Residue frames as a rotation matrix with the C-alpha (Angstrom) as fourth column:
MET 1
0.703 -0.383 0.599 21.71
-0.273 0.632 0.725 3.84
-0.657 -0.673 0.340 -4.72
THR 2
0.178 -0.724 -0.666 25.05
-0.982 -0.084 -0.171 2.89
0.068 0.684 -0.726 -6.20
ALA 3
0.683 0.025 -0.730 26.23
-0.189 0.971 -0.144 -0.62
0.705 0.237 0.669 -7.09
PRO 4
0.900 -0.390 0.194 28.15
-0.136 0.171 0.976 -2.41
-0.414 -0.905 0.100 -4.31
GLN 5
0.323 -0.890 -0.322 31.92
-0.915 -0.207 -0.346 -2.38
0.242 0.406 -0.881 -4.66
LEU 6
0.550 -0.233 -0.802 33.83
0.069 0.970 -0.234 -5.65
0.832 0.073 0.550 -4.82
GLY 7
-0.403 -0.788 -0.466 35.36
0.506 0.232 -0.831 -6.57
0.762 -0.570 0.306 -1.52
ARG 8
-0.841 0.199 0.503 32.96
-0.474 -0.718 -0.509 -4.33
0.260 -0.667 0.699 0.42
SER 9
-0.791 0.606 0.088 30.03
0.414 0.635 -0.653 -5.57
-0.452 -0.480 -0.752 2.48
ARG 10
-0.550 0.669 0.499 26.64
0.541 -0.169 0.824 -5.26
0.636 0.723 -0.269 0.87
SER 11
-0.754 0.417 0.507 24.15
-0.586 -0.776 -0.234 -2.69
0.296 -0.474 0.829 2.12
ALA 12
-0.756 0.557 0.343 21.22
0.047 0.570 -0.820 -3.97
-0.652 -0.604 -0.458 4.16
GLU 13
0.060 0.818 -0.572 19.03
-0.658 -0.398 -0.639 -2.80
-0.751 0.415 0.514 1.27
VAL 14
-0.138 -0.199 -0.970 20.46
-0.935 0.350 0.061 -5.41
0.328 0.915 -0.234 -1.15
PRO 15
0.781 0.554 0.287 19.02
-0.623 0.723 0.300 -8.95
-0.041 -0.413 0.910 -0.71
GLY 16
-0.211 -0.974 -0.085 22.30
-0.977 0.214 -0.018 -10.58
0.035 0.079 -0.996 -1.84
ALA 17
-0.946 -0.265 -0.185 22.39
-0.256 0.964 -0.070 -14.20
0.197 -0.019 -0.980 -0.66
ARG 18
-0.608 0.779 0.151 18.75
0.062 0.237 -0.970 -13.95
-0.791 -0.580 -0.192 0.44
LEU 19
-0.644 0.354 -0.678 17.53
-0.742 -0.505 0.441 -13.26
-0.187 0.787 0.588 -3.11
GLY 20
-0.766 0.330 -0.552 16.15
-0.030 0.839 0.543 -16.80
0.642 0.432 -0.633 -3.60
THR 21
-0.651 0.506 -0.566 14.26
0.746 0.286 -0.602 -16.63
-0.143 -0.813 -0.564 -0.29
VAL 22
-0.615 0.398 -0.680 12.96
-0.173 -0.910 -0.377 -13.16
-0.769 -0.114 0.629 -1.11
LEU 23
-0.701 0.335 -0.629 11.67
-0.683 -0.061 0.728 -14.30
0.205 0.940 0.272 -4.50
GLU 24
-0.698 0.460 -0.549 10.00
0.413 0.885 0.216 -17.39
0.585 -0.076 -0.808 -3.03
LEU 25
-0.616 0.467 -0.635 8.36
0.580 -0.277 -0.766 -15.21
-0.534 -0.840 -0.100 -0.36
ALA 26
-0.698 0.340 -0.630 7.15
-0.552 -0.816 0.171 -12.80
-0.455 0.467 0.758 -3.02
ASP 27
-0.692 0.438 -0.574 5.52
-0.320 0.526 0.788 -15.69
0.647 0.729 -0.224 -4.86
GLU 28
-0.631 0.445 -0.635 3.94
0.720 0.640 -0.266 -17.06
0.288 -0.626 -0.725 -1.69
LEU 29
-0.637 0.396 -0.661 2.58
0.223 -0.726 -0.651 -13.64
-0.737 -0.562 0.374 -0.75
THR 30
-0.770 0.366 -0.523 1.16
-0.635 -0.363 0.682 -13.28
0.060 0.857 0.512 -4.25
ASP 31
-0.642 0.524 -0.561 -0.75
0.269 0.838 0.475 -16.51
0.719 0.154 -0.678 -3.64
VAL 32
-0.577 0.411 -0.706 -2.06
0.751 -0.073 -0.656 -15.12
-0.321 -0.909 -0.267 -0.32
PHE 33
-0.734 0.266 -0.625 -3.13
-0.280 -0.957 -0.077 -11.85
-0.618 0.118 0.777 -2.05
ARG 34
-0.756 0.474 -0.452 -4.96
-0.399 0.214 0.892 -13.78
0.520 0.854 0.027 -4.78
ALA 35
-0.526 0.568 -0.633 -6.85
0.718 0.696 0.029 -15.82
0.457 -0.439 -0.773 -2.18
THR 36
-0.593 0.283 -0.754 -7.67
0.480 -0.627 -0.613 -12.59
-0.646 -0.726 0.236 -0.26
ASP 37
-0.841 0.271 -0.468 -8.90
-0.512 -0.678 0.528 -11.00
-0.174 0.683 0.709 -3.49
ARG 38
-0.671 0.623 -0.402 -11.34
0.155 0.648 0.746 -13.90
0.725 0.438 -0.531 -3.93
VAL 39
-0.399 0.497 -0.771 -12.74
0.909 0.106 -0.402 -13.27
-0.118 -0.861 -0.494 -0.46
VAL 40
-0.683 0.100 -0.723 -13.01
0.012 -0.989 -0.148 -9.53
-0.730 -0.110 0.674 -1.21
GLU 41
-0.880 0.379 -0.285 -14.81
-0.345 -0.098 0.934 -10.32
0.326 0.920 0.217 -4.47
ARG 42
-0.440 0.744 -0.503 -17.40
0.707 0.632 0.317 -12.35
0.554 -0.216 -0.804 -2.50
VAL 43
-0.391 0.250 -0.886 -17.84
0.693 -0.554 -0.462 -9.43
-0.606 -0.794 0.043 -0.09
GLU 44
-0.860 0.062 -0.506 -18.29
-0.325 -0.832 0.450 -7.04
-0.393 0.551 0.736 -3.09
GLU 45
-0.758 0.606 -0.240 -20.90
0.045 0.416 0.908 -9.35
0.650 0.678 -0.343 -4.62
ALA 46
-0.304 0.644 -0.702 -22.82
0.913 0.407 -0.022 -9.70
0.272 -0.648 -0.712 -1.36
THR 47
-0.246 0.183 -0.952 -22.77
0.600 -0.743 -0.298 -6.01
-0.761 -0.644 0.072 -0.44
GLY 48
0.609 0.444 0.658 -22.98
0.793 -0.312 -0.524 -4.56
-0.027 0.840 -0.542 -3.96
LEU 49
0.901 -0.356 -0.250 -20.04
-0.298 -0.923 0.242 -2.30
-0.317 -0.144 -0.938 -3.18
ARG 50
0.578 -0.805 -0.133 -16.64
0.142 0.260 -0.955 -2.15
0.803 0.533 0.265 -4.74
ARG 51
0.117 -0.663 -0.740 -13.55
0.941 0.313 -0.131 -2.37
0.318 -0.680 0.660 -2.48
GLY 52
-0.797 -0.486 0.358 -13.00
0.397 -0.869 -0.295 1.43
0.454 -0.093 0.886 -2.57
GLU 53
-0.083 0.866 0.493 -16.63
-0.339 -0.490 0.803 2.14
0.937 -0.101 0.334 -1.70
LEU 54
0.686 0.301 -0.662 -16.54
0.419 0.581 0.698 -0.24
0.595 -0.756 0.273 1.24
ALA 55
-0.262 -0.878 -0.401 -13.23
0.934 -0.127 -0.334 1.28
0.242 -0.462 0.853 2.40
ALA 56
-0.721 0.066 0.690 -14.76
-0.010 -0.996 0.085 4.80
0.693 0.054 0.719 2.13
LEU 57
0.368 0.928 0.056 -17.85
-0.185 0.014 0.983 3.75
0.911 -0.372 0.177 4.06
LEU 58
0.497 -0.296 -0.816 -15.67
0.788 0.546 0.282 2.24
0.362 -0.783 0.505 6.76
ALA 59
-0.602 -0.782 0.163 -13.52
0.664 -0.603 -0.443 5.40
0.444 -0.158 0.882 6.86
VAL 60
-0.291 0.595 0.750 -16.61
-0.384 -0.790 0.478 7.50
0.876 -0.149 0.458 7.61
ALA 61
0.712 0.574 -0.404 -17.72
0.094 0.492 0.865 4.98
0.696 -0.654 0.296 10.28
GLU 62
0.243 -0.731 -0.638 -14.25
0.952 0.306 0.012 5.38
0.186 -0.610 0.770 11.84
GLY 63
0.247 -0.034 -0.968 -14.44
0.657 -0.729 0.194 9.13
-0.712 -0.684 -0.158 11.95
ALA 64
-0.846 -0.462 0.267 -13.55
0.500 -0.512 0.698 10.64
-0.185 0.724 0.664 8.56
ARG 65
-0.056 0.886 -0.460 -16.01
0.515 -0.370 -0.774 13.50
-0.856 -0.280 -0.435 8.08
HIS 66
0.363 0.120 -0.924 -15.01
-0.584 -0.744 -0.326 15.09
-0.727 0.657 -0.200 4.77
PRO 67
0.993 0.106 -0.048 -14.39
-0.101 0.579 -0.809 13.59
-0.058 0.809 0.586 1.30
ARG 68
0.348 -0.931 -0.111 -10.67
-0.592 -0.126 -0.796 14.34
0.727 0.343 -0.595 1.41
ALA 69
-0.256 -0.383 0.888 -10.28
-0.940 0.313 -0.136 12.66
-0.226 -0.869 -0.440 4.80
VAL 70
0.653 0.541 0.530 -12.28
-0.362 0.838 -0.409 9.70
-0.665 0.075 0.743 3.42
ALA 71
0.868 -0.352 -0.349 -9.96
-0.282 0.227 -0.932 9.53
0.407 0.908 0.098 0.39
ARG 72
-0.055 -0.968 0.243 -6.82
-0.839 -0.088 -0.537 9.57
0.541 -0.234 -0.808 2.50
ARG 73
-0.168 0.032 0.985 -8.10
-0.818 0.553 -0.157 6.92
-0.550 -0.833 -0.067 4.96
SER 74
0.635 0.515 0.575 -9.29
-0.145 0.811 -0.567 4.66
-0.759 0.277 0.590 2.17
GLY 75
-0.226 -0.896 0.382 -6.20
0.307 0.307 0.901 4.99
-0.924 0.321 0.206 -0.02
GLN 76
0.382 0.429 0.818 -7.83
0.918 -0.073 -0.390 7.00
-0.108 0.900 -0.422 -2.80
VAL 77
-0.803 -0.505 0.315 -6.80
0.559 -0.822 0.108 10.25
0.205 0.263 0.943 -4.48
ASP 78
-0.785 0.477 -0.395 -8.90
-0.027 -0.663 -0.748 13.25
-0.618 -0.577 0.534 -3.53
ASP 79
-0.530 0.597 -0.602 -10.95
-0.847 -0.344 0.405 13.26
0.035 0.724 0.689 -6.73
ALA 80
-0.513 0.326 -0.794 -11.78
-0.026 0.919 0.394 9.56
0.858 0.223 -0.463 -6.37
GLY 81
-0.830 0.225 -0.511 -12.76
0.550 0.171 -0.818 10.16
-0.096 -0.959 -0.265 -2.74
ASP 82
-0.687 0.622 -0.376 -15.16
-0.543 -0.783 -0.304 12.88
-0.483 -0.005 0.875 -3.85
ALA 83
-0.377 0.540 -0.752 -16.71
-0.755 0.290 0.587 10.61
0.536 0.790 0.299 -6.47
THR 84
-0.659 0.085 -0.747 -16.92
0.297 0.942 -0.155 7.66
0.691 -0.324 -0.646 -4.05
THR 85
-0.850 0.380 -0.364 -18.59
0.299 -0.222 -0.928 9.67
-0.434 -0.898 0.075 -1.29
GLU 86
-0.549 0.687 -0.477 -21.04
-0.805 -0.588 0.079 11.14
-0.226 0.427 0.876 -3.80
ALA 87
-0.429 0.361 -0.828 -21.93
-0.392 0.751 0.531 7.62
0.814 0.553 -0.181 -5.00
LEU 88
-0.746 0.132 -0.653 -22.45
0.573 0.627 -0.528 6.48
0.340 -0.768 -0.543 -1.39
LEU 89
-0.800 0.515 -0.308 -24.61
-0.206 -0.718 -0.665 9.54
-0.563 -0.468 0.681 -0.71
ARG 90
-0.422 0.658 -0.623 -26.77
-0.875 -0.117 0.469 8.76
0.236 0.744 0.625 -3.77
ARG 91
-0.421 0.230 -0.877 -27.17
-0.002 0.967 0.254 5.15
0.907 0.109 -0.407 -2.61
GLY 92
0.522 0.704 0.481 -28.29
-0.438 -0.262 0.860 6.29
0.732 -0.660 0.172 0.83
LEU 93
0.473 -0.429 -0.770 -25.35
0.681 0.733 0.010 4.71
0.560 -0.529 0.638 2.67
LEU 94
-0.667 -0.600 -0.442 -23.98
0.743 -0.576 -0.340 8.11
-0.051 -0.556 0.830 3.72
ARG 95
0.579 0.759 0.299 -25.73
0.756 -0.637 0.151 11.38
0.305 0.138 -0.942 4.48
ARG 96
-0.481 -0.643 0.596 -24.58
0.309 -0.761 -0.570 14.91
0.820 -0.090 0.565 5.06
GLY 97
0.393 0.540 -0.744 -25.07
0.899 -0.055 0.435 16.14
0.194 -0.840 -0.507 8.62
ARG 98
0.804 -0.082 0.589 -24.60
-0.103 -0.995 0.002 19.53
0.586 -0.062 -0.808 10.20
HIS 99
-0.231 -0.951 -0.204 -21.11
0.325 0.122 -0.938 20.08
0.917 -0.283 0.281 11.56
PRO 100
0.352 0.429 -0.832 -21.43
0.897 0.098 0.430 20.20
0.266 -0.898 -0.350 15.37
ALA 101
-0.337 -0.553 -0.762 -19.22
0.746 -0.650 0.142 23.31
-0.574 -0.521 0.632 15.63
ALA 102
-0.733 0.090 0.674 -21.03
0.525 -0.556 0.645 25.21
0.433 0.826 0.360 12.84
PRO 103
-0.853 0.490 -0.180 -23.22
-0.236 -0.669 -0.704 28.13
-0.466 -0.558 0.687 13.78
ALA 104
-0.141 0.885 0.444 -26.90
0.495 0.452 -0.742 27.54
-0.858 0.115 -0.501 13.17
GLY 105
0.804 0.590 -0.075 -27.83
0.171 -0.351 -0.921 28.15
-0.570 0.727 -0.383 9.53
ALA 106
-0.043 -0.876 -0.481 -24.21
-0.578 -0.371 0.727 28.24
-0.815 0.309 -0.490 8.29
ALA 107
0.839 0.334 -0.430 -24.06
-0.531 0.326 -0.782 27.23
-0.121 0.884 0.451 4.64
GLY 108
0.475 -0.658 -0.584 -21.76
-0.420 0.414 -0.808 24.43
0.773 0.629 -0.080 3.62
ALA 109
-0.379 -0.605 0.700 -20.91
-0.908 0.098 -0.407 23.40
0.177 -0.790 -0.586 7.19
THR 110
0.739 0.672 -0.046 -21.65
-0.663 0.737 0.131 19.71
0.122 -0.066 0.990 6.79
VAL 111
-0.442 -0.804 0.398 -20.02
-0.821 0.541 0.182 16.45
-0.361 -0.246 -0.899 7.68
LEU 112
-0.212 0.339 -0.917 -20.44
-0.576 0.715 0.397 12.93
0.790 0.612 0.044 6.34
GLU 113
-0.324 0.193 0.926 -22.29
-0.841 0.391 -0.375 10.41
-0.434 -0.900 0.036 8.44
VAL 114
-0.971 0.043 -0.234 -23.10
-0.066 0.897 0.438 6.69
0.228 0.441 -0.868 7.94
THR 115
-0.152 0.984 0.095 -26.81
-0.901 -0.177 0.397 5.98
0.407 -0.026 0.913 7.58
GLN 116
0.197 0.354 0.914 -28.67
-0.691 0.711 -0.127 3.01
-0.695 -0.607 0.385 9.09
SER 117
0.984 0.157 -0.085 -28.40
-0.164 0.610 -0.775 1.32
-0.070 0.776 0.626 5.66
GLY 118
0.369 -0.924 -0.097 -24.66
-0.576 -0.146 -0.804 1.99
0.729 0.353 -0.586 5.61
ARG 119
-0.235 -0.424 0.875 -24.22
-0.958 0.253 -0.135 0.47
-0.165 -0.870 -0.465 9.04
ALA 120
0.647 0.523 0.555 -26.13
-0.405 0.852 -0.332 -2.64
-0.647 -0.010 0.763 7.89
VAL 121
0.876 -0.375 -0.304 -23.75
-0.200 0.291 -0.935 -3.01
0.440 0.880 0.180 4.92
LEU 122
-0.086 -0.944 0.317 -20.72
-0.810 -0.119 -0.574 -2.66
0.580 -0.307 -0.755 7.18
GLN 123
-0.010 0.130 0.992 -22.15
-0.840 0.537 -0.078 -5.29
-0.542 -0.834 0.104 9.51
GLN 124
0.932 0.353 0.083 -22.81
-0.223 0.739 -0.636 -7.60
-0.286 0.574 0.767 6.55
ALA 125
0.535 -0.807 -0.249 -19.21
-0.390 0.026 -0.921 -7.18
0.750 0.589 -0.301 5.33
GLU 126
-0.246 -0.622 0.743 -17.84
-0.957 0.037 -0.286 -7.84
0.151 -0.782 -0.605 8.83
GLY 127
0.403 0.503 0.764 -19.98
-0.615 0.767 -0.181 -10.97
-0.678 -0.397 0.619 9.10
LEU 128
0.966 -0.107 -0.235 -18.63
-0.145 0.527 -0.837 -12.24
0.213 0.843 0.494 5.79
ARG 129
0.129 -0.988 0.082 -15.08
-0.648 -0.147 -0.748 -11.56
0.751 0.043 -0.659 6.91
ILE 130
-0.174 -0.124 0.977 -15.67
-0.944 0.302 -0.130 -13.41
-0.279 -0.945 -0.170 10.20
ARG 131
0.780 0.494 0.384 -17.20
-0.356 0.855 -0.378 -16.41
-0.515 0.158 0.843 8.38
ALA 132
0.745 -0.561 -0.361 -14.21
-0.283 0.224 -0.933 -16.57
0.604 0.797 0.008 6.01
LEU 133
-0.247 -0.868 0.431 -11.77
-0.806 -0.062 -0.588 -16.53
0.537 -0.493 -0.685 8.93
ASP 134
0.142 0.377 0.915 -13.86
-0.826 0.555 -0.100 -19.11
-0.545 -0.742 0.390 10.78
SER 135
0.978 0.171 -0.116 -13.59
-0.206 0.754 -0.624 -21.41
-0.019 0.634 0.773 7.79
LEU 136
0.312 -0.942 -0.126 -9.85
-0.451 -0.030 -0.892 -20.87
0.836 0.335 -0.435 7.70
VAL 137
-0.288 -0.354 0.889 -9.51
-0.957 0.085 -0.276 -21.70
0.022 -0.931 -0.364 11.43
GLY 138
0.582 0.622 0.524 -11.63
-0.619 0.757 -0.211 -24.81
-0.528 -0.201 0.825 10.87
VAL 139
0.902 -0.292 -0.317 -9.35
-0.115 0.545 -0.831 -26.02
0.416 0.786 0.458 8.12
LEU 140
0.057 -0.982 0.179 -6.10
-0.539 -0.181 -0.823 -25.21
0.840 -0.049 -0.540 9.91
GLY 141
0.500 0.121 -0.858 -6.92
0.576 0.693 0.433 -26.58
0.647 -0.711 0.277 13.36
PRO 142
0.980 0.020 -0.196 -5.61
0.173 -0.561 0.810 -25.21
-0.094 -0.828 -0.553 16.70
ARG 143
0.255 -0.963 -0.090 -1.84
0.595 0.083 0.799 -25.78
-0.762 -0.258 0.594 16.23
ASP 144
-0.385 -0.427 0.818 -1.58
0.920 -0.252 0.302 -24.32
0.077 0.868 0.490 12.70
THR 145
0.611 0.626 0.484 -3.90
0.525 -0.779 0.343 -21.46
0.592 0.045 -0.805 13.71
ALA 146
0.816 -0.365 -0.449 -1.49
0.298 -0.399 0.867 -20.61
-0.495 -0.841 -0.217 16.52
VAL 147
-0.228 -0.932 0.281 1.43
0.763 0.009 0.646 -20.65
-0.605 0.362 0.709 14.07
LEU 148
-0.060 0.299 0.952 -0.55
0.857 -0.474 0.203 -18.43
0.512 0.828 -0.228 11.64
ARG 149
0.880 0.476 0.013 -1.42
0.392 -0.740 0.546 -15.96
0.270 -0.475 -0.838 14.38
ALA 150
0.453 -0.804 -0.386 2.19
0.402 -0.202 0.893 -15.75
-0.796 -0.559 0.231 15.52
ALA 151
-0.429 -0.603 0.672 3.32
0.870 -0.074 0.488 -15.23
-0.244 0.794 0.556 11.92
VAL 152
0.280 0.604 0.746 0.69
0.728 -0.640 0.245 -12.54
0.625 0.475 -0.619 11.33
ARG 153
0.934 0.030 -0.356 1.72
0.296 -0.625 0.722 -10.72
-0.201 -0.780 -0.593 14.52
ALA 154
0.043 -0.996 -0.079 5.38
0.538 -0.043 0.842 -10.91
-0.842 -0.079 0.534 13.56
LEU 155
-0.323 -0.101 0.941 4.62
0.934 -0.196 0.300 -9.71
0.154 0.975 0.157 10.04
ALA 156
0.678 0.647 0.350 2.52
0.558 -0.762 0.328 -6.80
0.479 -0.027 -0.877 11.31
GLU 157
0.765 -0.452 -0.459 5.25
0.242 -0.460 0.855 -5.78
-0.597 -0.765 -0.243 13.76
ALA 158
-0.238 -0.915 0.327 7.98
0.719 0.060 0.693 -6.08
-0.653 0.400 0.643 11.14
LEU 159
-0.075 0.282 0.957 5.98
0.896 -0.401 0.188 -4.02
0.437 0.872 -0.223 8.65
GLU 160
0.907 0.419 -0.044 5.27
0.380 -0.769 0.515 -1.41
0.181 -0.484 -0.856 11.29
ASN 161
0.438 -0.831 -0.342 8.96
0.287 -0.231 0.930 -1.26
-0.852 -0.506 0.138 12.23
ALA 162
-0.337 -0.575 0.746 9.96
0.884 0.080 0.460 -1.20
-0.324 0.814 0.481 8.58
SER 163
0.409 0.548 0.730 7.68
0.751 -0.656 0.072 1.77
0.518 0.519 -0.680 7.94
GLU 164
0.974 -0.119 -0.191 9.34
0.048 -0.720 0.693 3.63
-0.220 -0.684 -0.695 10.80
ASP 165
0.186 -0.970 -0.156 12.93
-0.879 -0.235 0.415 2.50
-0.439 0.060 -0.896 10.11
PRO 166
0.718 0.189 -0.670 13.68
-0.585 0.685 -0.433 -0.12
0.378 0.703 0.602 7.45
HIS 167
-0.175 -0.883 -0.435 16.76
-0.320 0.469 -0.823 -1.27
0.931 -0.004 -0.365 9.35
ALA 168
-0.626 -0.055 0.778 15.01
-0.774 -0.084 -0.628 -1.77
0.100 -0.995 0.010 12.70
VAL 169
0.355 0.796 -0.491 13.01
-0.681 0.580 0.447 -4.88
0.641 0.176 0.747 11.85
SER 170
-0.150 -0.369 0.918 13.14
-0.921 0.389 0.006 -7.25
-0.359 -0.844 -0.398 14.76
ARG 171
-0.577 -0.101 -0.811 13.58
-0.484 0.841 0.240 -10.95
0.658 0.531 -0.534 14.30
LYS 172
0.074 0.702 0.708 10.68
-0.968 0.221 -0.118 -13.03
-0.239 -0.677 0.696 15.61
ARG 173
-0.949 -0.297 -0.104 10.63
-0.310 0.939 0.147 -16.77
0.054 0.172 -0.984 16.03
LEU 174
0.003 0.966 -0.257 7.45
-0.797 0.158 0.583 -18.72
0.604 0.203 0.771 15.19
PRO 175
0.038 0.070 0.997 6.23
-0.814 0.580 -0.009 -21.38
-0.579 -0.812 0.079 17.59
PRO 176
-0.922 -0.378 -0.079 6.98
-0.356 0.753 0.553 -24.93
-0.150 0.538 -0.829 16.37
GLY 177
0.087 0.950 0.301 4.13
-0.446 0.307 -0.841 -26.75
-0.891 -0.061 0.450 14.74
PRO 178
0.054 -0.020 0.998 3.29
0.681 0.732 -0.022 -28.85
-0.730 0.681 0.054 11.73
GLY 179
0.470 0.120 0.874 4.33
0.855 -0.308 -0.417 -27.16
0.220 0.944 -0.248 8.57
THR 180
0.587 -0.337 -0.736 6.56
0.256 -0.786 0.563 -24.69
-0.768 -0.519 -0.375 10.32
PRO 181
0.978 -0.170 -0.122 8.27
-0.181 -0.392 -0.902 -22.64
0.105 0.904 -0.415 7.63
ARG 182
0.439 -0.897 -0.061 11.89
0.828 0.429 -0.362 -23.33
0.351 0.108 0.930 6.72
PRO 183
0.205 -0.452 -0.869 14.43
0.586 -0.654 0.478 -21.05
-0.784 -0.606 0.131 8.33
VAL 184
0.982 0.110 0.156 14.99
0.190 -0.660 -0.727 -17.85
0.023 0.744 -0.668 6.41
GLU 185
0.108 -0.986 0.125 18.54
0.964 0.074 -0.255 -17.20
0.242 0.148 0.959 5.17
SER 186
0.922 0.195 -0.335 20.02
0.288 -0.923 0.256 -14.02
-0.259 -0.332 -0.907 6.57
C-alpha cells in the first residue's frame, strides 16, 4: 500500500479521522480478551486440558477424523495437531476407530473418535461456559443483555462480511439502553 497523496481522498483501509476510535476499541477489545482468557483458564483448570487440546477434542466431536483435519479446525499447525491428538489418545479422550469405508482388515484405515470420557470433558467445559454466561447475564440484567446480544450479532456479521470483502461491512445500529456506546466516527 502506498502513502495517501495530499488532496486525494483516503483509502477505506486507512483509519484517518477514526484513528482515535479505532485505538480505543482496540484497548476495549483487549480488556474483553483478557476477561475471556480468565474464563478459559478456569475451564483449563477444571478439565485438565489446555485450550488447544480442548479445541482439538471439540474438532473431533464436530466431525474431524484425521489429525490434519483436527489441526486445521482447531487452529494448529499440522505437527501440533498430530502431537495434540496423540496426547488425547494417551489420555483416553480419543480413540482410533475403523474407517467406515475401509475394507475389512485394511491396515492404517482408522479415524479419530471421541470416547465416553472425552464426551464427559466436553460436557463439563460446556457447563462451565454456560455458568460463566449465566453470571454475566445476571450482572447485566435484561436491557444490557439485549444490547450485548445485538452488539455481538452485529460484530459477528461485520467480521463475517469483512472476511469475505473488507469493504462490504454493513452498518448496524444497537438498540438504545443504559450504557449505549458512543457513536462511532466514520
